[in-house]
C-alpha positions as a Markdown table, in Angstrom:
| # | Residue | x | y | z |
|---|---|---|---|---|
| 1 | Met | 32.9 | 36.5 | 26.7 |
| 2 | Asn | 31.7 | 33.0 | 25.7 |
| 3 | Lys | 34.1 | 30.6 | 24.1 |
| 4 | Pro | 32.8 | 29.3 | 20.7 |
| 5 | Asn | 32.4 | 25.7 | 22.0 |
| 6 | Glu | 31.0 | 26.7 | 25.4 |
| 7 | Glu | 27.5 | 25.4 | 26.1 |
| 8 | Met | 25.0 | 28.1 | 27.1 |
| 9 | Thr | 22.3 | 27.4 | 29.6 |
| 10 | Phe | 19.0 | 29.3 | 30.1 |
| 11 | Thr | 17.0 | 29.3 | 33.3 |
| 12 | Ile | 13.3 | 30.0 | 33.1 |
| 13 | Lys | 11.8 | 31.5 | 36.2 |
| 14 | Pro | 8.2 | 30.3 | 36.8 |
| 15 | Arg | 5.7 | 33.1 | 37.2 |
| 16 | Pro | 2.2 | 32.9 | 38.7 |
| 17 | Ser | -0.3 | 32.2 | 36.0 |
| 18 | Glu | -4.1 | 31.9 | 35.7 |
| 19 | Asn | -6.2 | 29.9 | 33.3 |
| 20 | Val | -8.5 | 31.7 | 30.9 |
| 21 | Ser | -11.0 | 30.5 | 28.4 |
| 22 | Ile | -11.7 | 32.3 | 25.1 |
| 23 | Ser | -13.8 | 31.5 | 22.0 |
| 24 | Ile | -11.9 | 31.5 | 18.7 |
| 25 | Pro | -13.6 | 31.0 | 15.3 |
| 26 | Lys | -13.0 | 27.5 | 14.1 |
| 27 | Asp | -11.2 | 28.6 | 10.9 |
| 28 | Thr | -8.9 | 30.8 | 12.9 |
| 29 | Leu | -8.2 | 28.0 | 15.3 |
| 30 | Glu | -7.4 | 25.6 | 12.4 |
| 31 | Ser | -5.0 | 28.2 | 11.0 |
| 32 | Leu | -3.3 | 28.6 | 14.4 |
| 33 | Lys | -2.9 | 24.8 | 14.7 |
| 34 | Thr | -1.4 | 24.6 | 11.2 |
| 35 | Ile | 1.1 | 27.4 | 12.0 |
| 36 | Ala | 2.0 | 25.8 | 15.4 |
| 37 | His | 2.6 | 22.5 | 13.7 |
| 38 | His | 4.9 | 24.1 | 11.0 |
| 39 | Gln | 6.8 | 26.0 | 13.7 |
| 40 | Asp | 7.1 | 22.7 | 15.7 |
| 41 | Met | 5.3 | 24.4 | 18.7 |
| 42 | Ser | 2.3 | 23.5 | 20.7 |
| 43 | Leu | -0.8 | 25.6 | 20.1 |
| 44 | Glu | -0.5 | 27.0 | 23.7 |
| 45 | Ala | 3.1 | 28.1 | 23.1 |
| 46 | Leu | 2.1 | 29.8 | 19.8 |
| 47 | Leu | -0.8 | 31.6 | 21.5 |
| 48 | Lys | 1.5 | 32.8 | 24.3 |
| 49 | Phe | 4.1 | 33.9 | 21.8 |
| 50 | Tyr | 1.5 | 35.9 | 19.8 |
| 51 | Ile | 0.1 | 37.5 | 23.0 |
| 52 | Gly | 3.5 | 38.4 | 24.3 |
| 53 | Lys | 4.6 | 39.9 | 21.0 |
| 54 | Gly | 1.5 | 42.0 | 20.7 |
| 55 | Leu | 1.7 | 43.1 | 24.3 |
| 56 | Arg | 5.3 | 44.2 | 24.0 |
| 57 | Gln | 4.5 | 46.2 | 20.9 |
| 58 | Asp | 1.6 | 47.9 | 22.6 |
| 59 | Leu | 3.6 | 48.6 | 25.7 |
| 60 | Asp | 6.4 | 50.1 | 23.5 |
| 61 | Val | 3.9 | 52.4 | 21.8 |
| 62 | Ser | 2.2 | 53.5 | 25.1 |
| 63 | Trp | 5.7 | 54.1 | 26.6 |
| 64 | Leu | 6.7 | 56.4 | 23.7 |
| 65 | Lys | 3.3 | 58.2 | 23.8 |
| 66 | Glu | 3.9 | 59.1 | 27.4 |
| 67 | Gly | 7.0 | 61.1 | 26.2 |
| 68 | Asn | 9.6 | 58.8 | 27.6 |
| 69 | Leu | 12.9 | 59.1 | 25.7 |
| 70 | Thr | 14.3 | 55.7 | 26.6 |
| 71 | Lys | 12.5 | 52.4 | 26.6 |
| 72 | Pro | 12.2 | 50.4 | 29.8 |
| 73 | Asn | 14.4 | 47.4 | 30.3 |
| 74 | Ser | 13.6 | 45.1 | 27.3 |
| 75 | Asn | 14.9 | 42.1 | 29.2 |
| 76 | Thr | 11.7 | 41.9 | 31.2 |
| 77 | Asp | 9.7 | 38.7 | 30.5 |
| 78 | Ile | 6.2 | 39.2 | 29.4 |
């Protein structure tokens, strides 16, 4: 168990990635930039967060629709 004053460290494992290009309506992009600024995040980080969140939700739904009683390991990075 961690001690209250013990410093925690996190290790991020780099994963292969690929660049993609998408068209986003200008008003939506401005809204995303505003939210990213208020969250003290880059636009790219916010987009990755939203994509990951939606993907995890969809994977959970499809997993349950397949009749599985337990969810897969939720510690998997997406």
